[in-house]
MARSEPA-838362 format. One record per residue (C-alpha): x negated, y, z negated; residue number from 1. Coordinates in nm, 3 decimals. Layout:
# MARSEPA-838362
X Y Z NUM $
...
END
This chain:
# MARSEPA-838362
4.582 17.086 -19.039 1 $
4.456 16.849 -18.772 2 $
4.553 17.095 -18.494 3 $
4.329 17.361 -18.649 4 $
4.024 17.137 -18.659 5 $
3.895 17.214 -18.306 6 $
3.883 17.584 -18.397 7 $
3.658 17.538 -18.700 8 $
3.327 17.572 -18.506 9 $
3.448 17.889 -18.335 10 $
3.567 18.043 -18.661 11 $
3.245 17.949 -18.835 12 $
3.033 18.094 -18.555 13 $
3.236 18.415 -18.538 14 $
3.194 18.467 -18.913 15 $
2.824 18.381 -18.886 16 $
2.788 18.626 -18.597 17 $
2.958 18.905 -18.793 18 $
2.723 18.844 -19.086 19 $
2.423 18.867 -18.856 20 $
2.557 19.183 -18.690 21 $
2.595 19.349 -19.032 22 $
2.249 19.229 -19.130 23 $
2.102 19.369 -18.808 24 $
2.256 19.712 -18.874 25 $
2.130 19.707 -19.234 26 $
1.780 19.611 -19.112 27 $
1.776 19.899 -18.863 28 $
1.768 19.676 -18.554 29 $
1.909 19.860 -18.246 30 $
2.258 19.719 -18.190 31 $
2.295 19.843 -17.832 32 $
1.983 19.657 -17.723 33 $
2.114 19.336 -17.877 34 $
2.454 19.383 -17.714 35 $
2.288 19.444 -17.379 36 $
2.079 19.127 -17.417 37 $
2.395 18.934 -17.508 38 $
2.572 19.037 -17.187 39 $
2.270 18.943 -16.976 40 $
2.234 18.605 -17.145 41 $
2.608 18.542 -17.109 42 $
2.587 18.573 -16.730 43 $
2.244 18.412 -16.682 44 $
2.343 18.103 -16.882 45 $
2.718 18.106 -16.813 46 $
2.709 17.950 -16.467 47 $
2.525 17.644 -16.603 48 $
2.798 17.609 -16.866 49 $
3.078 17.654 -16.611 50 $
2.920 17.378 -16.401 51 $
3.018 17.127 -16.673 52 $
3.392 17.190 -16.626 53 $
3.468 16.970 -16.320 54 $
3.305 16.662 -16.472 55 $
3.477 16.716 -16.805 56 $
3.817 16.755 -16.641 57 $
3.778 16.445 -16.424 58 $
3.704 16.239 -16.734 59 $
3.332 16.185 -16.671 60 $
3.232 16.356 -16.997 61 $
2.966 16.620 -17.052 62 $
2.713 16.635 -16.772 63 $
2.395 16.551 -16.962 64 $
2.244 16.484 -16.621 65 $
2.236 16.859 -16.561 66 $
1.858 16.839 -16.488 67 $
1.955 16.678 -16.155 68 $
2.145 16.994 -16.061 69 $
1.871 17.218 -16.198 70 $
1.611 17.035 -15.990 71 $
1.823 17.101 -15.681 72 $
1.828 17.471 -15.766 73 $
1.453 17.477 -15.826 74 $
1.402 17.315 -15.486 75 $
1.628 17.571 -15.320 76 $
1.444 17.863 -15.481 77 $
1.106 17.711 -15.393 78 $
1.208 17.692 -15.027 79 $
1.317 18.059 -15.032 80 $
0.990 18.165 -15.196 81 $
0.789 17.953 -14.953 82 $
0.945 18.149 -14.665 83 $
0.876 18.474 -14.856 84 $
1.238 18.593 -14.839 85 $
1.274 18.896 -15.065 86 $
1.542 19.097 -15.243 87 $
1.913 19.019 -15.246 88 $
1.879 18.830 -14.916 89 $
1.611 18.615 -15.077 90 $
1.836 18.534 -15.372 91 $
2.131 18.450 -15.145 92 $
1.903 18.231 -14.932 93 $
1.787 18.052 -15.249 94 $
2.152 17.997 -15.346 95 $
2.231 17.857 -15.000 96 $
1.933 17.619 -15.006 97 $
2.029 17.517 -15.362 98 $
2.386 17.440 -15.258 99 $
2.260 17.213 -14.980 100 $
2.014 17.036 -15.212 101 $
2.281 17.014 -15.484 102 $
2.521 16.848 -15.241 103 $
2.263 16.583 -15.145 104 $
2.155 16.519 -15.505 105 $
2.518 16.526 -15.618 106 $
2.620 16.256 -15.372 107 $
2.353 16.022 -15.507 108 $
2.436 16.115 -15.868 109 $
2.809 16.056 -15.810 110 $
2.738 15.716 -15.658 111 $
2.553 15.609 -15.972 112 $
2.807 15.748 -16.220 113 $
3.097 15.583 -16.038 114 $
2.928 15.250 -16.109 115 $
2.901 15.314 -16.485 116 $
3.251 15.436 -16.570 117 $
3.299 15.492 -16.941 118 $
2.925 15.535 -16.997 119 $
2.866 15.848 -16.789 120 $
2.721 16.059 -17.068 121 $
2.452 15.815 -17.180 122 $
2.377 15.727 -16.816 123 $
2.354 16.098 -16.736 124 $
2.091 16.150 -17.006 125 $
1.866 15.879 -16.866 126 $
1.929 15.981 -16.505 127 $
1.845 16.343 -16.588 128 $
1.527 16.255 -16.774 129 $
1.415 16.014 -16.504 130 $
1.489 16.260 -16.226 131 $
1.283 16.534 -16.391 132 $
0.973 16.313 -16.383 133 $
1.052 16.196 -16.030 134 $
1.064 16.560 -15.923 135 $
0.739 16.624 -16.113 136 $
0.572 16.387 -15.871 137 $
0.732 16.576 -15.582 138 $
0.612 16.914 -15.714 139 $
0.257 16.776 -15.727 140 $
0.260 16.682 -15.356 141 $
0.518 16.926 -15.214 142 $
0.420 17.050 -14.866 143 $
0.469 17.420 -14.938 144 $
0.229 17.674 -14.790 145 $
0.282 17.995 -14.989 146 $
-0.040 18.043 -15.190 147 $
0.154 18.213 -15.472 148 $
0.323 17.878 -15.542 149 $
0.014 17.656 -15.533 150 $
-0.276 17.589 -15.765 151 $
-0.559 17.835 -15.681 152 $
-0.820 17.559 -15.690 153 $
-0.770 17.316 -15.405 154 $
-0.458 17.490 -15.276 155 $
-0.239 17.183 -15.330 156 $
0.034 17.106 -15.581 157 $
0.291 17.347 -15.723 158 $
0.211 17.565 -16.022 159 $
0.421 17.500 -16.335 160 $
0.540 17.862 -16.333 161 $
0.604 18.072 -16.023 162 $
0.666 18.444 -16.064 163 $
0.956 18.603 -15.875 164 $
0.838 18.964 -15.902 165 $
0.758 18.989 -15.530 166 $
1.076 18.805 -15.426 167 $
1.408 18.836 -15.612 168 $
1.328 18.895 -15.979 169 $
1.628 19.052 -16.161 170 $
1.795 19.136 -15.829 171 $
2.142 19.075 -15.977 172 $
2.051 19.246 -16.306 173 $
1.961 19.566 -16.122 174 $
2.248 19.549 -15.872 175 $
2.510 19.810 -15.960 176 $
2.356 19.854 -16.306 177 $
2.524 20.136 -16.500 178 $
2.369 20.302 -16.805 179 $
2.600 20.437 -17.074 180 $
2.382 20.590 -17.344 181 $
2.159 20.311 -17.467 182 $
2.383 20.044 -17.316 183 $
2.298 19.914 -16.967 184 $
2.582 19.727 -16.796 185 $
2.446 19.475 -16.539 186 $
2.761 19.491 -16.325 187 $
2.610 19.298 -16.035 188 $
2.511 19.008 -16.259 189 $
2.847 19.010 -16.438 190 $
3.035 19.035 -16.108 191 $
2.852 18.733 -15.962 192 $
2.920 18.535 -16.279 193 $
3.285 18.643 -16.278 194 $
3.322 18.550 -15.912 195 $
3.194 18.195 -15.971 196 $
3.418 18.165 -16.276 197 $
3.716 18.275 -16.066 198 $
3.628 18.019 -15.797 199 $
3.632 17.738 -16.054 200 $
3.960 17.869 -16.199 201 $
4.111 17.887 -15.850 202 $
3.987 17.536 -15.769 203 $
4.212 17.385 -16.034 204 $
4.514 17.548 -15.869 205 $
4.444 17.363 -15.543 206 $
4.537 17.009 -15.444 207 $
4.183 16.884 -15.514 208 $
4.175 17.055 -15.854 209 $
4.510 16.907 -15.954 210 $
4.386 16.565 -15.842 211 $
4.076 16.606 -16.062 212 $
4.297 16.695 -16.359 213 $
4.528 16.401 -16.290 214 $
4.237 16.154 -16.275 215 $
4.097 16.290 -16.600 216 $
4.434 16.274 -16.772 217 $
4.545 15.927 -16.663 218 $
4.370 15.720 -16.398 219 $
4.657 15.470 -16.371 220 $
4.911 15.745 -16.305 221 $
4.674 15.910 -16.055 222 $
4.626 15.581 -15.869 223 $
5.003 15.527 -15.852 224 $
5.035 15.881 -15.715 225 $
4.808 15.784 -15.425 226 $
4.489 15.956 -15.546 227 $
4.158 15.792 -15.456 228 $
3.995 15.772 -15.799 229 $
3.632 15.719 -15.698 230 $
3.643 15.982 -15.425 231 $
3.798 16.240 -15.659 232 $
3.543 16.163 -15.929 233 $
3.266 16.198 -15.670 234 $
3.397 16.539 -15.561 235 $
3.399 16.659 -15.923 236 $
3.045 16.532 -15.989 237 $
2.914 16.686 -15.665 238 $
3.082 17.016 -15.750 239 $
2.923 17.015 -16.097 240 $
2.584 16.948 -15.940 241 $
2.622 17.228 -15.684 242 $
2.736 17.476 -15.950 243 $
2.445 17.375 -16.173 244 $
2.204 17.435 -15.884 245 $
2.347 17.784 -15.833 246 $
2.339 17.839 -16.209 247 $
1.964 17.788 -16.236 248 $
1.916 18.040 -15.954 249 $
2.106 18.298 -16.159 250 $
1.906 18.203 -16.467 251 $
1.567 18.215 -16.293 252 $
1.620 18.550 -16.120 253 $
1.720 18.702 -16.453 254 $
1.431 18.532 -16.633 255 $
1.183 18.632 -16.362 256 $
1.016 18.293 -16.315 257 $
1.072 17.952 -16.162 258 $
0.965 17.683 -16.410 259 $
0.894 17.340 -16.266 260 $
0.783 16.995 -16.386 261 $
0.927 16.921 -16.734 262 $
1.102 17.257 -16.783 263 $
1.456 17.128 -16.699 264 $
1.425 16.832 -16.936 265 $
1.632 16.967 -17.230 266 $
1.843 17.232 -17.056 267 $
2.163 17.025 -17.064 268 $
2.191 17.040 -17.443 269 $
2.234 17.419 -17.492 270 $
2.493 17.418 -17.210 271 $
2.678 17.128 -17.372 272 $
2.670 17.301 -17.710 273 $
2.806 17.621 -17.559 274 $
3.108 17.461 -17.393 275 $
3.187 17.257 -17.705 276 $
3.158 17.571 -17.915 277 $
3.404 17.738 -17.678 278 $
3.669 17.484 -17.774 279 $
3.631 17.208 -17.517 280 $
3.705 16.866 -17.656 281 $
3.724 16.668 -17.337 282 $
3.951 16.662 -17.037 283 $
4.129 16.998 -17.068 284 $
3.843 17.241 -17.033 285 $
3.890 17.586 -16.883 286 $
3.666 17.870 -16.769 287 $
3.770 18.055 -17.085 288 $
3.614 17.782 -17.300 289 $
3.288 17.819 -17.107 290 $
3.281 18.199 -17.134 291 $
3.372 18.207 -17.505 292 $
3.125 17.934 -17.596 293 $
2.842 18.087 -17.395 294 $
2.901 18.430 -17.547 295 $
2.905 18.298 -17.905 296 $
2.608 18.066 -17.858 297 $
2.388 18.314 -17.673 298 $
2.480 18.612 -17.893 299 $
2.386 18.418 -18.204 300 $
2.060 18.326 -18.031 301 $
1.996 18.694 -17.948 302 $
2.057 18.804 -18.307 303 $
1.860 18.531 -18.484 304 $
1.527 18.627 -18.323 305 $
1.502 18.994 -18.432 306 $
1.658 18.924 -18.773 307 $
1.416 18.637 -18.841 308 $
1.124 18.851 -18.726 309 $
1.231 19.136 -18.954 310 $
1.350 18.953 -19.265 311 $
1.216 18.597 -19.251 312 $
0.952 18.437 -19.027 313 $
0.962 18.418 -18.645 314 $
0.976 18.036 -18.634 315 $
1.313 18.034 -18.814 316 $
1.503 18.161 -18.506 317 $
1.401 17.858 -18.300 318 $
1.484 17.624 -18.589 319 $
1.831 17.777 -18.621 320 $
1.888 17.749 -18.245 321 $
1.797 17.377 -18.244 322 $
2.017 17.308 -18.548 323 $
2.313 17.489 -18.387 324 $
2.264 17.320 -18.050 325 $
2.252 16.964 -18.184 326 $
2.493 17.025 -18.473 327 $
2.773 17.138 -18.243 328 $
2.730 16.831 -18.022 329 $
2.736 16.607 -18.331 330 $
3.054 16.774 -18.459 331 $
3.226 16.724 -18.123 332 $
3.132 16.355 -18.118 333 $
3.257 16.307 -18.474 334 $
3.585 16.483 -18.401 335 $
3.640 16.281 -18.084 336 $
3.572 15.959 -18.270 337 $
3.814 16.056 -18.548 338 $
4.082 16.137 -18.291 339 $
4.045 15.789 -18.141 340 $
4.073 15.637 -18.488 341 $
4.403 15.821 -18.549 342 $
4.534 15.704 -18.213 343 $
4.444 15.341 -18.292 344 $
4.615 15.358 -18.630 345 $
END
C-alpha cells in the first residue's frame, strides 16, 4: 500500500478533473475552448515547472527561489523591449538576454545555496522574496529609454505592467497555429515547450546530468567517484535559474504583458504544486512528472473558473486554486516526513 501512496494526488486530481469535465458539458460550457486553453496553459507554465527538475535531482529540493530566475527573465524581456525588437526575433532576443541574466543571477544564487546545504528550500523562499524587492528598487531607477516602459509623468521608473502588443505578444501562440474545427493547436508554442523538455531530458543522459543524479542520490558515493559536489550543485542551480528565466519569457509572451515589481513574489508555489502533483517526491524527477503535473494543475484551473462563474460564484475558482496549490505542497511534505520516519524505524 505504501508504494501506491505517491499516486494518490494524481488519482484524486484525475477523478476531480473528470467530474468537472462532465459538469462543464452538463452546464453547456464549450469543451473545445477549455481544451484549447488547457494546451496553451500547459506550454506557457510548463517551462517554469521543468526548470525545477535540475535542483530537485541534485538534492537541493524544490526551487522556491524561482523569483530570482523570473526576475532574470523580466530583465531580459525589458532589454529587448527597450531596443524595440519585434516579432519572433524580439522574442528570441529576449530569451538570449534572459539566459545571460539568468546565468549571472544563478551564479550568485548557487553560491548562497551551497553555503546552506540541507536548508535550501527555506533559504530559497527568503532569497526569492528578498530579491523581488531588491529588483523593485531597480525597476524604479532602471535606465531604460523606451517611453512605453516608463511612467508617463516624469518619464522615469518602470511601469508595473508593460504591454507586448507592439513587440512579441503571442508570437509562439500564433506560430504554426492550426485550426481543427473549434480547436486551435498552438504548434509553435507546443514545439518550443517540447524542445526545452527534450533538452532537459537529454541533459540527464550526458556526463553532467549523470553527475547531477549521482550527487542527488548519494553525495558520499559521488565524492568517492571523483565528482566535485559543490561545482555540480552550482551547475544544477544555474541551469534551473536559466530555464526559469526562459520560462517567464514563454509565459509573458503568451500572457501578453510583462509584470514587474511584486508580480513574481508567489510564482514559485504553483510551479512547485504542479511538479509535486505530477509525481515528484524528491531526487528522481523527470520531464514526464513536470508535464503531467502541469497539465493536471492547469486544466483544473481552466475548468474551475467557467464552472464557478456558471454554477457558483466567481471568487470560488481562486479559492479552489489556492487550496489546491498549498494542499499539494503540504501533502508532499507530510509524505516525505513519513518516509523518513519509516526509514528511521
